[in-house]
SETIFI-671479 format. One record per atom (N, C-alpha, C, O): x, y, z; residue number from 1; chain; atom name. Coordinates in Angstrom, 1 decimal. Example, Ala and Ser with C-alpha at 12.3 -4.5 7.8 and 13.67 -1.06 7.14 Angstrom:
! SETIFI-671479
13.2, -5.7, 7.8, 1, A, N;
12.3, -4.5, 7.8, 1, A, CA;
13.2, -3.3, 7.8, 1, A, C;
14.2, -3.3, 8.5, 1, A, O;
12.8, -2.2, 7.1, 2, A, N;
13.7, -1.1, 7.1, 2, A, CA;
12.9, 0.0, 7.9, 2, A, C;
13.4, 1.1, 8.0, 2, A, O;
! end
This chain:
! SETIFI-671479
78.8, 48.5, -98.9, 1, A, N;
78.3, 49.8, -99.5, 1, A, CA;
79.4, 50.9, -99.3, 1, A, C;
79.8, 51.1, -98.1, 1, A, O;
79.7, 51.6, -100.3, 2, A, N;
80.7, 52.7, -100.2, 2, A, CA;
80.1, 53.9, -99.7, 2, A, C;
78.9, 54.2, -99.9, 2, A, O;
80.9, 54.6, -98.9, 3, A, N;
80.5, 55.9, -98.4, 3, A, CA;
80.7, 56.9, -99.5, 3, A, C;
81.7, 56.8, -100.2, 3, A, O;
79.8, 57.9, -99.6, 4, A, N;
80.0, 59.0, -100.5, 4, A, CA;
80.1, 60.3, -99.7, 4, A, C;
79.2, 60.6, -98.9, 4, A, O;
81.2, 61.1, -99.9, 5, A, N;
81.3, 62.3, -99.2, 5, A, CA;
81.9, 63.4, -100.2, 5, A, C;
82.7, 63.0, -101.1, 5, A, O;
81.4, 64.6, -100.1, 6, A, N;
81.9, 65.6, -100.9, 6, A, CA;
82.8, 66.6, -100.2, 6, A, C;
82.8, 66.6, -98.9, 6, A, O;
83.4, 67.4, -100.9, 7, A, N;
84.3, 68.4, -100.3, 7, A, CA;
84.6, 69.5, -101.3, 7, A, C;
84.2, 69.5, -102.4, 7, A, O;
85.3, 70.5, -100.8, 8, A, N;
85.7, 71.6, -101.7, 8, A, CA;
86.4, 72.7, -101.0, 8, A, C;
86.8, 72.6, -99.8, 8, A, O;
86.6, 73.8, -101.7, 9, A, N;
87.4, 74.9, -101.2, 9, A, CA;
86.5, 76.0, -100.5, 9, A, C;
85.3, 75.8, -100.6, 9, A, O;
87.1, 77.0, -100.0, 10, A, N;
86.4, 78.0, -99.2, 10, A, CA;
85.5, 78.8, -100.2, 10, A, C;
84.4, 79.1, -99.8, 10, A, O;
85.9, 79.1, -101.4, 11, A, N;
85.1, 80.0, -102.3, 11, A, CA;
84.0, 79.1, -103.0, 11, A, C;
83.1, 79.7, -103.6, 11, A, O;
84.1, 77.8, -102.9, 12, A, N;
83.1, 77.0, -103.5, 12, A, CA;
83.4, 76.7, -105.0, 12, A, C;
82.6, 76.0, -105.7, 12, A, O;
84.5, 77.3, -105.5, 13, A, N;
84.8, 77.1, -107.0, 13, A, CA;
85.2, 75.7, -107.3, 13, A, C;
84.9, 75.2, -108.4, 13, A, O;
86.0, 75.0, -106.4, 14, A, N;
86.4, 73.7, -106.7, 14, A, CA;
85.7, 72.7, -105.7, 14, A, C;
85.7, 72.9, -104.5, 14, A, O;
85.1, 71.7, -106.3, 15, A, N;
84.3, 70.7, -105.5, 15, A, CA;
84.8, 69.3, -106.0, 15, A, C;
85.0, 69.1, -107.2, 15, A, O;
84.8, 68.4, -105.0, 16, A, N;
85.2, 67.0, -105.4, 16, A, CA;
84.2, 66.1, -104.7, 16, A, C;
83.4, 66.5, -103.8, 16, A, O;
84.3, 64.8, -105.1, 17, A, N;
83.5, 63.8, -104.5, 17, A, CA;
84.3, 62.5, -104.3, 17, A, C;
85.2, 62.2, -105.1, 17, A, O;
84.1, 61.9, -103.2, 18, A, N;
84.8, 60.6, -102.9, 18, A, CA;
83.7, 59.5, -102.8, 18, A, C;
82.8, 59.6, -102.0, 18, A, O;
83.9, 58.5, -103.6, 19, A, N;
83.0, 57.4, -103.6, 19, A, CA;
83.7, 56.2, -103.1, 19, A, C;
84.2, 55.3, -103.8, 19, A, O;
83.9, 56.1, -101.8, 20, A, N;
84.7, 55.1, -101.1, 20, A, CA;
85.1, 55.4, -99.7, 20, A, C;
84.7, 56.5, -99.2, 20, A, O;
85.8, 54.6, -99.1, 21, A, N;
86.2, 54.7, -97.7, 21, A, CA;
87.6, 55.4, -97.6, 21, A, C;
88.5, 55.0, -98.3, 21, A, O;
87.6, 56.4, -96.8, 22, A, N;
88.9, 57.0, -96.5, 22, A, CA;
89.6, 56.1, -95.5, 22, A, C;
89.0, 55.4, -94.8, 22, A, O;
91.0, 56.1, -95.5, 23, A, N;
91.7, 55.3, -94.6, 23, A, CA;
93.0, 56.0, -94.2, 23, A, C;
93.4, 57.0, -94.7, 23, A, O;
93.7, 55.4, -93.1, 24, A, N;
94.9, 55.9, -92.6, 24, A, CA;
94.8, 57.4, -92.3, 24, A, C;
95.7, 58.2, -92.7, 24, A, O;
93.9, 57.8, -91.5, 25, A, N;
93.8, 59.3, -91.1, 25, A, CA;
94.8, 59.6, -90.0, 25, A, C;
95.0, 58.8, -89.1, 25, A, O;
95.4, 60.7, -90.1, 26, A, N;
96.4, 61.1, -89.1, 26, A, CA;
96.6, 62.6, -89.1, 26, A, C;
96.1, 63.3, -90.0, 26, A, O;
97.1, 63.2, -88.1, 27, A, N;
97.5, 64.6, -88.0, 27, A, CA;
99.0, 64.7, -88.3, 27, A, C;
99.8, 64.2, -87.5, 27, A, O;
99.3, 65.4, -89.3, 28, A, N;
100.7, 65.5, -89.7, 28, A, CA;
101.3, 66.8, -89.2, 28, A, C;
100.7, 67.9, -89.5, 28, A, O;
102.4, 66.8, -88.5, 29, A, N;
103.0, 67.9, -87.9, 29, A, CA;
104.2, 68.4, -88.6, 29, A, C;
105.0, 69.3, -88.1, 29, A, O;
104.5, 67.9, -89.8, 30, A, N;
105.7, 68.3, -90.5, 30, A, CA;
105.7, 69.8, -90.8, 30, A, C;
104.6, 70.4, -90.9, 30, A, O;
106.8, 70.4, -91.0, 31, A, N;
106.8, 71.8, -91.2, 31, A, CA;
106.1, 72.2, -92.6, 31, A, C;
105.5, 73.3, -92.6, 31, A, O;
106.2, 71.4, -93.6, 32, A, N;
105.5, 71.7, -94.8, 32, A, CA;
104.0, 71.7, -94.7, 32, A, C;
103.3, 72.6, -95.2, 32, A, O;
103.5, 70.7, -94.0, 33, A, N;
102.0, 70.6, -93.7, 33, A, CA;
101.6, 71.8, -92.9, 33, A, C;
100.5, 72.4, -93.1, 33, A, O;
102.4, 72.2, -91.9, 34, A, N;
102.0, 73.3, -91.0, 34, A, CA;
102.0, 74.6, -91.9, 34, A, C;
101.1, 75.4, -91.7, 34, A, O;
103.0, 74.8, -92.7, 35, A, N;
103.0, 76.0, -93.5, 35, A, CA;
101.9, 76.0, -94.6, 35, A, C;
101.3, 77.1, -94.8, 35, A, O;
101.7, 74.9, -95.2, 36, A, N;
100.6, 74.8, -96.2, 36, A, CA;
99.2, 75.1, -95.7, 36, A, C;
98.4, 75.6, -96.4, 36, A, O;
99.0, 74.7, -94.4, 37, A, N;
97.7, 74.8, -93.8, 37, A, CA;
97.6, 76.0, -92.8, 37, A, C;
96.5, 76.3, -92.4, 37, A, O;
98.7, 76.6, -92.5, 38, A, N;
98.7, 77.7, -91.6, 38, A, CA;
98.2, 77.3, -90.2, 38, A, C;
97.5, 78.1, -89.5, 38, A, O;
98.5, 76.1, -89.8, 39, A, N;
98.0, 75.5, -88.5, 39, A, CA;
99.1, 74.7, -87.9, 39, A, C;
100.1, 74.4, -88.5, 39, A, O;
98.8, 74.2, -86.7, 40, A, N;
99.7, 73.4, -85.9, 40, A, CA;
99.9, 72.0, -86.6, 40, A, C;
101.0, 71.4, -86.4, 40, A, O;
99.0, 71.5, -87.4, 41, A, N;
99.1, 70.3, -88.1, 41, A, CA;
98.0, 70.2, -89.2, 41, A, C;
97.1, 71.0, -89.2, 41, A, O;
98.2, 69.2, -90.0, 42, A, N;
97.2, 68.9, -91.1, 42, A, CA;
96.5, 67.6, -90.8, 42, A, C;
97.1, 66.5, -90.8, 42, A, O;
95.2, 67.7, -90.5, 43, A, N;
94.4, 66.5, -90.4, 43, A, CA;
94.1, 66.0, -91.8, 43, A, C;
93.5, 66.7, -92.5, 43, A, O;
94.5, 64.8, -92.1, 44, A, N;
94.3, 64.2, -93.4, 44, A, CA;
94.0, 62.7, -93.4, 44, A, C;
94.2, 62.1, -92.4, 44, A, O;
93.5, 62.3, -94.5, 45, A, N;
93.3, 60.8, -94.7, 45, A, CA;
93.6, 60.5, -96.2, 45, A, C;
93.6, 61.4, -97.0, 45, A, O;
93.7, 59.2, -96.4, 46, A, N;
94.0, 58.7, -97.8, 46, A, CA;
92.7, 58.1, -98.4, 46, A, C;
91.8, 57.6, -97.7, 46, A, O;
92.7, 58.2, -99.7, 47, A, N;
91.6, 57.6, -100.5, 47, A, CA;
92.2, 57.0, -101.8, 47, A, C;
93.2, 57.6, -102.3, 47, A, O;
91.7, 55.9, -102.3, 48, A, N;
92.1, 55.4, -103.6, 48, A, CA;
91.8, 56.5, -104.7, 48, A, C;
90.7, 57.0, -104.7, 48, A, O;
92.8, 56.7, -105.6, 49, A, N;
92.6, 57.7, -106.6, 49, A, CA;
91.4, 57.4, -107.5, 49, A, C;
90.7, 58.3, -108.0, 49, A, O;
91.1, 56.2, -107.7, 50, A, N;
89.9, 55.8, -108.6, 50, A, CA;
88.6, 56.1, -107.8, 50, A, C;
87.5, 55.9, -108.5, 50, A, O;
88.6, 56.4, -106.6, 51, A, N;
87.4, 56.8, -105.8, 51, A, CA;
87.2, 58.3, -105.6, 51, A, C;
86.3, 58.7, -104.9, 51, A, O;
88.1, 59.0, -106.2, 52, A, N;
88.1, 60.5, -106.1, 52, A, CA;
87.8, 61.1, -107.4, 52, A, C;
88.4, 60.7, -108.4, 52, A, O;
86.9, 62.1, -107.5, 53, A, N;
86.7, 62.8, -108.7, 53, A, CA;
86.3, 64.3, -108.5, 53, A, C;
85.8, 64.6, -107.4, 53, A, O;
86.7, 65.1, -109.4, 54, A, N;
86.4, 66.5, -109.4, 54, A, CA;
84.9, 66.7, -109.9, 54, A, C;
84.6, 66.1, -110.9, 54, A, O;
84.1, 67.4, -109.2, 55, A, N;
82.7, 67.7, -109.6, 55, A, CA;
82.7, 68.9, -110.4, 55, A, C;
82.0, 69.0, -111.4, 55, A, O;
83.4, 69.9, -110.0, 56, A, N;
83.6, 71.2, -110.7, 56, A, CA;
84.8, 71.9, -110.3, 56, A, C;
85.3, 71.7, -109.2, 56, A, O;
85.3, 72.8, -111.1, 57, A, N;
86.4, 73.7, -110.8, 57, A, CA;
87.8, 73.1, -110.8, 57, A, C;
88.7, 73.6, -110.2, 57, A, O;
87.9, 71.9, -111.5, 58, A, N;
89.3, 71.3, -111.5, 58, A, CA;
90.2, 72.3, -112.2, 58, A, C;
91.4, 72.3, -111.8, 58, A, O;
89.8, 73.2, -113.1, 59, A, N;
90.6, 74.1, -113.7, 59, A, CA;
91.1, 75.2, -112.7, 59, A, C;
92.1, 75.9, -113.0, 59, A, O;
90.5, 75.3, -111.6, 60, A, N;
90.9, 76.3, -110.5, 60, A, CA;
92.0, 75.7, -109.6, 60, A, C;
92.5, 76.4, -108.8, 60, A, O;
92.2, 74.4, -109.7, 61, A, N;
93.1, 73.7, -108.8, 61, A, CA;
94.6, 73.8, -109.3, 61, A, C;
94.9, 73.4, -110.5, 61, A, O;
95.4, 74.4, -108.5, 62, A, N;
96.8, 74.6, -108.8, 62, A, CA;
97.7, 73.5, -108.1, 62, A, C;
97.4, 73.2, -107.0, 62, A, O;
98.6, 73.0, -108.9, 63, A, N;
99.5, 72.0, -108.4, 63, A, CA;
100.9, 72.6, -108.0, 63, A, C;
101.6, 73.1, -108.8, 63, A, O;
101.2, 72.5, -106.7, 64, A, N;
102.5, 73.0, -106.3, 64, A, CA;
103.4, 71.8, -105.8, 64, A, C;
102.9, 71.1, -104.9, 64, A, O;
104.5, 71.6, -106.4, 65, A, N;
105.4, 70.5, -106.0, 65, A, CA;
106.3, 71.0, -104.8, 65, A, C;
107.2, 71.7, -105.0, 65, A, O;
105.9, 70.5, -103.6, 66, A, N;
106.5, 71.0, -102.4, 66, A, CA;
107.9, 70.3, -102.1, 66, A, C;
108.7, 70.9, -101.5, 66, A, O;
108.1, 69.2, -102.7, 67, A, N;
109.3, 68.4, -102.6, 67, A, CA;
109.3, 67.5, -103.8, 67, A, C;
108.2, 67.3, -104.4, 67, A, O;
110.4, 66.9, -104.2, 68, A, N;
110.4, 66.1, -105.4, 68, A, CA;
109.4, 65.0, -105.3, 68, A, C;
109.4, 64.1, -104.4, 68, A, O;
108.5, 65.0, -106.3, 69, A, N;
107.5, 64.0, -106.4, 69, A, CA;
106.2, 64.2, -105.5, 69, A, C;
105.3, 63.4, -105.6, 69, A, O;
106.2, 65.2, -104.7, 70, A, N;
105.1, 65.5, -103.8, 70, A, CA;
104.3, 66.7, -104.2, 70, A, C;
104.9, 67.8, -104.3, 70, A, O;
103.1, 66.5, -104.6, 71, A, N;
102.2, 67.6, -105.1, 71, A, CA;
101.2, 68.0, -104.1, 71, A, C;
100.5, 67.2, -103.5, 71, A, O;
101.1, 69.3, -103.8, 72, A, N;
100.1, 69.9, -102.9, 72, A, CA;
99.2, 70.7, -103.8, 72, A, C;
99.6, 71.6, -104.6, 72, A, O;
97.9, 70.4, -103.8, 73, A, N;
97.0, 71.0, -104.7, 73, A, CA;
96.0, 71.9, -104.0, 73, A, C;
95.4, 71.5, -103.0, 73, A, O;
95.8, 73.1, -104.5, 74, A, N;
95.0, 74.1, -103.8, 74, A, CA;
94.2, 74.9, -104.8, 74, A, C;
94.5, 75.0, -106.0, 74, A, O;
93.2, 75.6, -104.3, 75, A, N;
92.4, 76.5, -105.1, 75, A, CA;
93.1, 77.8, -105.4, 75, A, C;
93.6, 78.4, -104.4, 75, A, O;
93.3, 78.1, -106.6, 76, A, N;
94.0, 79.4, -106.9, 76, A, CA;
93.2, 80.6, -106.7, 76, A, C;
93.8, 81.7, -106.6, 76, A, O;
91.9, 80.5, -106.5, 77, A, N;
91.1, 81.7, -106.1, 77, A, CA;
91.2, 82.0, -104.6, 77, A, C;
91.5, 83.1, -104.3, 77, A, O;
90.9, 81.0, -103.8, 78, A, N;
90.9, 81.3, -102.3, 78, A, CA;
92.0, 80.7, -101.6, 78, A, C;
92.2, 81.0, -100.4, 78, A, O;
92.9, 79.9, -102.2, 79, A, N;
94.1, 79.3, -101.5, 79, A, CA;
93.8, 78.1, -100.7, 79, A, C;
94.8, 77.6, -100.0, 79, A, O;
92.6, 77.6, -100.6, 80, A, N;
92.3, 76.4, -99.8, 80, A, CA;
93.2, 75.2, -100.2, 80, A, C;
93.1, 74.8, -101.4, 80, A, O;
93.9, 74.6, -99.3, 81, A, N;
94.6, 73.4, -99.6, 81, A, CA;
93.6, 72.2, -99.6, 81, A, C;
92.9, 72.0, -98.7, 81, A, O;
93.6, 71.5, -100.8, 82, A, N;
92.6, 70.5, -101.0, 82, A, CA;
93.1, 69.1, -100.9, 82, A, C;
92.6, 68.3, -100.0, 82, A, O;
94.0, 68.7, -101.7, 83, A, N;
94.5, 67.4, -101.7, 83, A, CA;
96.1, 67.4, -101.9, 83, A, C;
96.7, 68.4, -102.2, 83, A, O;
96.6, 66.2, -101.7, 84, A, N;
98.1, 66.0, -101.9, 84, A, CA;
98.2, 64.7, -102.6, 84, A, C;
97.4, 63.7, -102.4, 84, A, O;
99.2, 64.6, -103.4, 85, A, N;
99.5, 63.3, -104.1, 85, A, CA;
101.0, 63.1, -104.3, 85, A, C;
101.7, 64.1, -104.4, 85, A, O;
101.4, 61.9, -104.4, 86, A, N;
102.8, 61.5, -104.5, 86, A, CA;
103.0, 60.8, -105.8, 86, A, C;
102.2, 59.9, -106.2, 86, A, O;
104.0, 61.1, -106.6, 87, A, N;
104.3, 60.4, -107.8, 87, A, CA;
104.6, 58.9, -107.5, 87, A, C;
104.3, 58.1, -108.3, 87, A, O;
105.2, 58.7, -106.4, 88, A, N;
105.6, 57.3, -106.0, 88, A, CA;
104.4, 56.4, -105.7, 88, A, C;
104.4, 55.2, -105.7, 88, A, O;
103.2, 57.1, -105.3, 89, A, N;
102.0, 56.3, -105.0, 89, A, CA;
100.8, 57.0, -105.7, 89, A, C;
99.9, 57.5, -105.1, 89, A, O;
100.9, 56.9, -107.0, 90, A, N;
99.9, 57.5, -107.9, 90, A, CA;
98.5, 57.0, -107.7, 90, A, C;
97.5, 57.7, -108.0, 90, A, O;
98.3, 55.9, -107.1, 91, A, N;
97.0, 55.3, -106.9, 91, A, CA;
96.3, 55.8, -105.6, 91, A, C;
95.2, 55.4, -105.3, 91, A, O;
96.9, 56.7, -104.9, 92, A, N;
96.4, 57.2, -103.6, 92, A, CA;
96.4, 58.7, -103.6, 92, A, C;
97.4, 59.4, -104.0, 92, A, O;
95.4, 59.3, -103.0, 93, A, N;
95.3, 60.7, -102.8, 93, A, CA;
95.2, 61.1, -101.3, 93, A, C;
94.4, 60.4, -100.6, 93, A, O;
95.9, 62.1, -100.9, 94, A, N;
95.7, 62.5, -99.5, 94, A, CA;
94.7, 63.7, -99.5, 94, A, C;
94.8, 64.7, -100.2, 94, A, O;
93.7, 63.6, -98.7, 95, A, N;
92.6, 64.5, -98.6, 95, A, CA;
92.7, 65.3, -97.3, 95, A, C;
92.9, 64.7, -96.2, 95, A, O;
92.6, 66.6, -97.3, 96, A, N;
92.6, 67.4, -96.1, 96, A, CA;
91.2, 67.3, -95.5, 96, A, C;
90.2, 67.7, -96.1, 96, A, O;
91.1, 66.8, -94.3, 97, A, N;
89.8, 66.5, -93.7, 97, A, CA;
89.0, 67.8, -93.5, 97, A, C;
87.8, 67.7, -93.5, 97, A, O;
89.6, 68.9, -93.3, 98, A, N;
88.9, 70.1, -93.1, 98, A, CA;
88.2, 70.6, -94.3, 98, A, C;
87.3, 71.5, -94.2, 98, A, O;
88.4, 70.0, -95.5, 99, A, N;
87.7, 70.4, -96.7, 99, A, CA;
86.4, 69.6, -97.0, 99, A, C;
85.7, 69.9, -97.9, 99, A, O;
86.2, 68.6, -96.1, 100, A, N;
85.0, 67.8, -96.3, 100, A, CA;
83.7, 68.4, -95.8, 100, A, C;
83.8, 69.1, -94.8, 100, A, O;
82.6, 68.2, -96.5, 101, A, N;
81.3, 68.8, -96.2, 101, A, CA;
80.6, 68.0, -95.1, 101, A, C;
79.6, 68.5, -94.6, 101, A, O;
80.9, 66.8, -94.8, 102, A, N;
80.2, 65.9, -93.9, 102, A, CA;
81.2, 65.0, -93.2, 102, A, C;
82.4, 65.0, -93.5, 102, A, O;
80.7, 64.3, -92.2, 103, A, N;
81.5, 63.4, -91.5, 103, A, CA;
82.0, 62.3, -92.4, 103, A, C;
81.3, 61.6, -93.1, 103, A, O;
83.4, 62.2, -92.5, 104, A, N;
84.0, 61.2, -93.4, 104, A, CA;
83.9, 59.8, -92.8, 104, A, C;
84.3, 58.8, -93.5, 104, A, O;
83.5, 59.6, -91.6, 105, A, N;
83.4, 58.3, -91.0, 105, A, CA;
84.7, 57.7, -90.5, 105, A, C;
84.9, 56.5, -90.2, 105, A, O;
85.7, 58.6, -90.4, 106, A, N;
87.0, 58.2, -89.9, 106, A, CA;
87.6, 59.3, -89.0, 106, A, C;
87.3, 60.5, -89.3, 106, A, O;
88.4, 59.0, -88.1, 107, A, N;
89.1, 59.9, -87.2, 107, A, CA;
90.6, 59.7, -87.3, 107, A, C;
91.0, 58.6, -87.5, 107, A, O;
91.3, 60.8, -87.1, 108, A, N;
92.8, 60.6, -87.1, 108, A, CA;
93.2, 59.6, -86.0, 108, A, C;
92.6, 59.6, -84.9, 108, A, O;
94.1, 58.7, -86.3, 109, A, N;
94.5, 57.6, -85.4, 109, A, CA;
95.9, 57.8, -84.9, 109, A, C;
96.3, 57.0, -84.1, 109, A, O;
96.6, 58.9, -85.3, 110, A, N;
97.9, 59.1, -84.8, 110, A, CA;
98.4, 60.5, -85.1, 110, A, C;
97.7, 61.2, -85.9, 110, A, O;
99.5, 60.9, -84.5, 111, A, N;
100.2, 62.1, -84.9, 111, A, CA;
101.5, 61.7, -85.5, 111, A, C;
102.3, 60.9, -85.0, 111, A, O;
101.7, 62.2, -86.7, 112, A, N;
103.0, 61.9, -87.5, 112, A, CA;
103.9, 63.1, -87.4, 112, A, C;
103.5, 64.3, -87.3, 112, A, O;
105.2, 62.9, -87.6, 113, A, N;
106.2, 63.9, -87.7, 113, A, CA;
106.2, 64.8, -86.5, 113, A, C;
106.4, 66.0, -86.6, 113, A, O;
106.0, 64.2, -85.3, 114, A, N;
106.1, 65.1, -84.1, 114, A, CA;
107.5, 65.6, -83.8, 114, A, C;
107.6, 66.5, -83.0, 114, A, O;
108.5, 65.0, -84.4, 115, A, N;
109.8, 65.5, -84.2, 115, A, CA;
110.0, 66.9, -84.7, 115, A, C;
110.9, 67.7, -84.2, 115, A, O;
109.1, 67.3, -85.6, 116, A, N;
109.2, 68.7, -86.2, 116, A, CA;
107.9, 69.5, -85.9, 116, A, C;
107.6, 70.5, -86.6, 116, A, O;
107.2, 69.1, -84.8, 117, A, N;
105.9, 69.8, -84.5, 117, A, CA;
106.2, 71.2, -84.1, 117, A, C;
107.4, 71.6, -83.7, 117, A, O;
105.2, 72.1, -84.1, 118, A, N;
105.4, 73.5, -83.7, 118, A, CA;
105.7, 73.5, -82.2, 118, A, C;
105.0, 72.9, -81.4, 118, A, O;
106.7, 74.3, -81.8, 119, A, N;
107.0, 74.3, -80.4, 119, A, CA;
106.0, 74.9, -79.5, 119, A, C;
105.9, 74.7, -78.3, 119, A, O;
105.1, 75.7, -80.1, 120, A, N;
104.0, 76.4, -79.3, 120, A, CA;
102.8, 75.5, -79.2, 120, A, C;
101.8, 75.9, -78.5, 120, A, O;
102.8, 74.3, -79.7, 121, A, N;
101.6, 73.5, -79.7, 121, A, CA;
101.9, 72.2, -78.8, 121, A, C;
102.9, 71.6, -79.0, 121, A, O;
101.0, 72.0, -77.9, 122, A, N;
101.1, 70.8, -77.0, 122, A, CA;
100.0, 69.8, -77.5, 122, A, C;
98.8, 70.1, -77.6, 122, A, O;
100.5, 68.5, -77.8, 123, A, N;
99.5, 67.5, -78.1, 123, A, CA;
99.0, 67.0, -76.8, 123, A, C;
99.7, 66.5, -75.9, 123, A, O;
97.6, 67.0, -76.6, 124, A, N;
97.0, 66.7, -75.3, 124, A, CA;
96.1, 65.5, -75.4, 124, A, C;
95.5, 65.1, -74.4, 124, A, O;
96.0, 64.8, -76.6, 125, A, N;
95.2, 63.6, -76.6, 125, A, CA;
96.1, 62.4, -76.4, 125, A, C;
97.3, 62.5, -76.2, 125, A, O;
95.5, 61.2, -76.5, 126, A, N;
96.2, 60.0, -76.2, 126, A, CA;
96.5, 59.2, -77.5, 126, A, C;
96.9, 58.0, -77.4, 126, A, O;
96.4, 59.8, -78.6, 127, A, N;
96.8, 59.2, -79.9, 127, A, CA;
98.3, 58.8, -79.9, 127, A, C;
99.1, 59.6, -79.4, 127, A, O;
98.6, 57.8, -80.6, 128, A, N;
100.1, 57.4, -80.7, 128, A, CA;
100.8, 58.6, -81.4, 128, A, C;
100.2, 59.2, -82.3, 128, A, O;
102.0, 58.8, -81.1, 129, A, N;
102.8, 59.9, -81.7, 129, A, CA;
104.1, 59.2, -82.3, 129, A, C;
104.8, 58.4, -81.7, 129, A, O;
104.3, 59.6, -83.6, 130, A, N;
105.5, 59.1, -84.3, 130, A, CA;
106.4, 60.2, -84.7, 130, A, C;
105.9, 61.2, -85.1, 130, A, O;
107.7, 60.0, -84.5, 131, A, N;
108.6, 61.1, -84.9, 131, A, CA;
108.7, 61.4, -86.4, 131, A, C;
109.0, 62.5, -86.7, 131, A, O;
108.3, 60.4, -87.2, 132, A, N;
108.3, 60.6, -88.6, 132, A, CA;
107.0, 60.0, -89.2, 132, A, C;
106.1, 59.6, -88.4, 132, A, O;
106.9, 60.0, -90.5, 133, A, N;
105.7, 59.4, -91.2, 133, A, CA;
106.0, 57.9, -91.4, 133, A, C;
107.1, 57.4, -91.3, 133, A, O;
104.9, 57.1, -91.6, 134, A, N;
105.1, 55.7, -91.8, 134, A, CA;
106.0, 55.5, -93.0, 134, A, C;
105.9, 56.2, -94.0, 134, A, O;
106.8, 54.5, -92.9, 135, A, N;
107.7, 54.2, -94.0, 135, A, CA;
109.0, 55.1, -94.1, 135, A, C;
109.9, 54.8, -94.9, 135, A, O;
109.1, 56.0, -93.1, 136, A, N;
110.4, 56.8, -93.1, 136, A, CA;
111.0, 56.5, -91.7, 136, A, C;
110.4, 56.2, -90.7, 136, A, O;
112.3, 56.7, -91.7, 137, A, N;
113.0, 56.4, -90.4, 137, A, CA;
113.2, 57.7, -89.6, 137, A, C;
113.8, 57.6, -88.6, 137, A, O;
! end
């Protein structure tokens, strides 16, 4: 049985629904995630694109290409970072865990890109730490 979880932005204008299981949850410490989220890291997880749908406010979602082929999508009204997608992996969407309305049933399993983590933040848990993201050297 698939899990169903909803999410959305701070102002409530953009809402989405996930009909499926999130996977590969991690805390990303890269400088782009830190800047996009205004935080020490971005807790996120992946979902198959065919299990993600906009419920309302898709017209409020702005697409910012932060690097070639990498799209960060946020609400243009309130600025909430919602999802990310890559042209190279069109069948997968990255969801910001902080935008979800309920327990997604998954917890971050690692810290990624710790080589560029904020110098003022100390990782104090026992999750594995990787200097880069999976698939990158």
